[in-house]
N, C-alpha and C positions, 0 to 999 in steps of 0.2 A: 235588910240593909237600910240603915237610916239615911235619909236624904238630908243634906246639911243646910239647905235653905231655911231661913227663919220661919217661913210660912208652913214648914213641914216638920216642926218639932213635935207636934201632937201626933201620937201614934195610937190613938184610941181605936182606930179602925182595925187594928190587929187583935183587939180583944173579942172580936165577933167575926162570924162568917158572913160574907156578902149576901148569901142566899137565905139568911135567917133573920127575922125581925127581932126587935128588942124584946118582944113578948115570947120569943122562942118558936114562932110559927114559920113555916116554909114560905119563902119569898120566891114566887115563880119567876123565872127568867124568860123574858120575851126579847130575844136577841134580834137586833136589826139585821136585815139581809146583807151579808158581806159582799164586797166586790173589790176588784183591784188586782195588781200584779201578783201579790203573794197568794191571794185566794185562788187565782187561776192556776198557779203552780201547784198548790195543795190539791186542787181538784184533779189535775193531771196525775199527780202521784197517787192519789186515792183511786183513780180509775184503773191504773195498772195493778195496784195491790188488790183491788176488788176482783178484777178480771182473773188474776192469778189464783185468788182464794176460791173462786167459783169454778174455775176450769181445771186446776191441778189434780183434784181427786179423780177426775174422769180421764186423765191422760195416761196412756199405757206405753211401756217400752218392752218390746218382744212379748207382749201379752201379759205383762206384769205391771202393777201400779207405779206411777211416777212418785207418788207420796202416799205412804200409809203409816198411821200412828196408832196401831192397835195395842193400846196399853193393857187391855184385858187379857189378850193371848200373848202379850210381850213380843209382838211382831212389828218391826219398823222397816219401812222402805223410804229412803231419802234420796231424791234425785235419781231414782232407779237402782240404787245400791241397797241390798237387803242388810239389815242389822238385827241382832237378837240379843238375848241375855248375855251371851258370850262377849258382846261388845260393850258391856257396862262401863268399862274403863274409858272408852271413847266418849260415851255420853257424859260421864262425870267431868272429863276434861273440857268438853264442849260447853257444858253448863257453866263451869268456872270461867271460861273465856268470855261467854256471853255476859255474865254478871260483871266481869272486869271491864268489858267494852262499854256497858251501860254506865259504870262509874266514870270511865274515861270521857265519854261523850258528855256526861253531865258536868264534870269538872270544867270542860272546855266550852261546850255549847249549851249548857243548861238543860232545860226540859224540852228540847227540840223533838225528842221521840214522841212525847205526848201530843204535840200539836200536828205532827206530820205523818207519823207511822203507827200510832196506837190504834188497834181495832175499835176500841170504845169511841174514840174521837172520830174516826173515819165513818163508822156507821151512824153515829149521832149527827154529825155536822154535814156529811156528804150524802146521806141517804134519808134518814128519818126527818131531819129538820127541813131538808129541801122539799120533801113531800108535804110537810106542814105548810111551807111557804106556798106551794102550788094549790093546796086545798083552801087554806084559811087566809092566805095573803101575808104581807109583811107584819112586823111587830105591832104597829098601830092598829091594823085591821084585826089581828089576833086579840088584842086587848079589848077592842070595841066589840068583837064577837063574844068574848067572855062576859062582858058587862051587859050585853043585850038580853032581852027576855027570850025565853025559849019559844021558838016558832019552828015552822017547817024548814026554813033555810038553815038555822042553827043546828037543828036535830040532824038534818041530812049531812052537813059538813062534819060534825063531830062523829057521827056514826061511820061515815065513809072513811074518815081519817083513821079511826081505830081499827076498822076492818082491814084496811090496807096495812097498817102497822102490824097486825097479828099475822097476816098472810106472809109478809116479809120476814117476821120473826120465825114463822114455821119453815120458811125456805132456808133461813140461816141455820136453824137447828138441824135440818136434813143435810146441809152441806157439811157441817161439823161432824155429823154422824158418818158421812161418806169417808172422811179422813180416818175414822176409827175402825169401821167394819169393811171399808172398801166400796167402790161404786157398784160393783156387781151385786153384792148383797143388798145394798140400798135399793137398787132398781127392782130386785126381787121382792123386798118388803113393800115397795110402792105398788107393785102389781097385785099383791094380795089384799084381801079385805081386812079391815081392822079386827074382825072377830078371829081371823086366823092367827094374827100376831098381836093379841090384845095387850100383852105386857109391853112390847116394843112401841105400840101405838100410844099407850098411856105415858111412857117415858118421853116420847117425842112431844106430846102435848105439854108435859111438865116443863121441858126445856124451852119450848116455844113460849109458854107463859112467862118463864123467867126472862127471856130476851125481851118480850113485849113489855114486861114491868119495868125493866131497866131503861128502855128507850122511849117509852111513853110517859113514864112518871118519874122514875129515879134520876135519870138523865145526868146532869153535871154533878150530882151528889156522889156518883160512883168515883169521880176524880177527886172530889173534895173530902169525902168522908172515908170511903173504902180503900182507895188506892194508897199504898204506903209510899209510893215513889215521890209524891209531892212533899211529904214530910222529910224525906231523905235529902231534899235540896238544902236544908239548913245545915246539914253535915258536909255535903259534897261541894256546894258552891263557895266560891271565894271572890274577891274583888276583880279578878281577871276573867271570870266566867262570862261568856257571852249569853245574855238573856235579853228579853224585851225591856227596854228602858225608856223612860220619859226624860228628855234633856231639859231638866229644870233650869239650867243656866240660860238656855235660850227662851224657855217658855214663860218664866216668871218675871214680874208679877202678871197674873192673868188679867184679862180685861176684854169686854165685849168689843167686837169689831164694828167700827163705824166708817162708812164710805167717805173718802176724801179727807179724813182727819190725819193729823200728824201724830203717829202712834208713839207713845212713850212707854206703853206696857210691853210685856214680852210677846212672843209669837203665839202663845196659847190664847185663843179667843173664848175659851170656856164654853164651847158648843156642846159638850157632853156626849158627842157622837162616839168617842172612843169607849165610853162606858156603855152606851146603847147597843153597840155592836158586839160587846164581849159575851161569849157563850157561858161564862161563869159569873157574870154580873159584877166584876170588880172595876175599880178605878185605877188604871195603871199609873196614873200620875202620883199615886201614893207611894210607889216604889214596888220592888219585887215582892210578890205575895204567894202564899201557898197555893191559892186557887188558879194562878196563871198557868195555862198550858202551852204558852208560846205559840199560839196559832197564827199570830200576826194580823188578825182581823183589825185590831186597833191601828196598826201601822198603815194599812191600806186606807182606812177611813181618815186618819189624820193627814196622810199625804194628799188625799183629794181636797181636803179643806185648805191645806197650804197652797195647792195649785190655784184655788179660787181667790185667795187673798194675796197672791204673788209673793209668797214667802218660801224659803228653801224647804224642800222635803226633808224628812228625817227628824222631825221634832220628837217622834216616837220611832225607835229603830232597834235593830239588833245591835247591842253594844254591851260593854262591861261597865261596871261601876267606876273602875279606874279610868276608862276612856272618857266617860261623861265628865268626871272631875278634873282630869289632867290633859285629855286629848291624846294620851299614849295608850296603846294596846299591846299587851304581852300575852300571847297564847300559851307559850311553853314555860309553865311554872314547874318547879321541882316535882310537885305532886303529879302533874300531867305527864312529865317525862318518865317518872317511875311507873305509872300505870301503863304507858306505851311500851316500855321495855318488857314488863311482865307479860302483856298481851302479845307482843311479838314472839317471845319465846314459847308461850303456850300455843299460839297459832302454828308456829314452825313444828312443834312436837306433834300436834294433831295431824298436820299435813304429812309429816314423815310416817306416822303410824297408818294413815289412810293409804299412802302410796305403797307401803310395804305389807298391807293387809292381804292375806291369802284367802282364797275361796274355801279352802279346807284346812282345818287345824288338826294336827295330829300329835299324839304323845304316846310313847311306849316306855314302860317302866317295868323292871323286874319286880314281881310280886314281893313286897316286903315280908320278912319273917320266914321265908321258905328258901332252903338251900337247894342244891341239885338233887335230882332223883335218878336212881339207877333204872335203866330200861333193858329189856332183853336184847341179846345180840351185841353185847359190849357197847352199849350206847348210854348216854347221859342226857337228861332233859332239864330245862329250866322253864318255870312258869312266868309268863309276862302278862301285864295289864295293858290293854289297848283302848285308847279313847279317840274317836273321830267326830269332829264337829263339822257338819255340812252347812256352810254359810250361803249356799246358792238357792235358787228357786227350784232346782231339779233334784229328783231322787238320785242317790248315789249307791252303786254296787262296787264294793272294794275287795281286793285280795292282797295277800302279803306273801313276800318271798325273801329268801336270803340272797344277798348280792356278793359277798366276799368270801364265802365258805360253803362247802358242801354240807347239806343237812336237810332236815325235814321240819315242816311246820304243820301243826294240827290245831285248828281253831275249835275251841270248845263252845258248843251251843249253836252251831249252824253258820250260814252265810252272813257276811257283813253287808246289811242293807240299811242305809241311812236316809231318813226322810228329809225333804227340803227344810232347811233351818233346824234340823234335828241333830241329836247327839246320840251316838251309839257307843256303848262300852262293852268290851269283850275280853276274854282271856284266851291265850293260846300257848301251846308248848313248842319250844324249839328243841329239836332232838339232834344231837351230834354224836358221831362215832368217837370213841375214846382216842382213836388214832389222830383226830383233828385237834385234840386238846393238848397243848404243850405248856400251858401256864395256868395259874389259878384263875385269872380273868382273861378270857379270850374276846378280842374286839369283834363286834357283830355290826353288820350293816343290813338293816331290815327295810326293804322297799315296800311301800304301800301303793298299789296300782288301782286304776279304774279304767275300764274299757281299753286296756293295753297301754295306758298312759301312766307314767310314774308321777304320783302326786307329791311324794317326798321320800327321802331316804333318811331313816332314823339311825343314829349311831348309839349303840348301847354295848353292854358286855355280857358274856356268858360265863357263869360261875361253874367251875368243874374241877374235879380232882385230876392232878397230873398223872398220866399213865406212865408206868415203869417198864 
């Protein structure tokens, strides 16, 4: 979004990434330690999200996991409710709803997800970078340590930091593994020696190394280079989207602050602190940029400066381009309204399907291509296909019977035993006396029971020759 002030007509900064030099080399970001209202709020949100992440896989409801995302065996438990391959339609609808909600929030609130809820940002800014501040100090001390000669202090700090980084990466990889295989299996793997589970141990080391690489070296490049979400901003944002903006009308022209002077310049004193504190190394005063993750660190830093020079806070703030230019803010644009309507209908559909979701799914169909069969004793039989899907955690033993007519049922292949989250298919014969058949298609009600409880009554028809 081009800023209209004459001092900002040059857009050369958009031709390069803030973390890459003119020579194409990596420019390491030493972000100043953030503080302020927004940082404290983000820290609180991150605390609850991290607590949920680390605790959830170990929580159980009636002996079963609270959350399980076993993509290998296609077993999923979300908030204590088991799901399986038979619920693929629910997952598909949920994924569509999540994507639309991301679009909706981006259209209205910009990249707020990246700064406040993204796991990459939370781990990087609220875990690994805080450890770095604790061991190496603030940005200036980190730069001084980097430029100093190798000695005992530098070696110890660097080694200690990277050991802690790898230990935390190892812990994170185990937590993610707990979501996939379950906490019980994870604790079993931990109790065994690496030689007993050598393949699993190597896999954990590989994932730990990947996490360590991302958070110790790759860092903000994951947001700038790998993540496609930042590039989608150019498509989804419009002048009414709320992102972090610099109020150039208030701030320009910039000028250094001098005590007791009659200030003729704008409110921006060109202290550069908004750039120093940015975790992706950008200058927000240039306008909305791909690298900006809307973390609000620059807002806190600028507000503290405004307090010191007795100027109004909000020189950098959450606002839309339209609001900066005209002072008017309009959240509900036609595009935002359209996304909201679609999201509402999808959410309603998903909620309806969840509320009406049964623990057992049944289907009974007469076997196609086969007519009735003559049986001894003036009887006629039809062959049926039965499918039972057990969506619960417990095994199921089922039986079937006729409800509306006298007759006999013979199950082909033995008892109906269905494993937890399992599917059983069987064939059975319905045998009726010719005296019970008075038309070509006789209505049947077939009850499926388990432990004396009727699971469902299936309506179908019996095909037979009318007796004379």
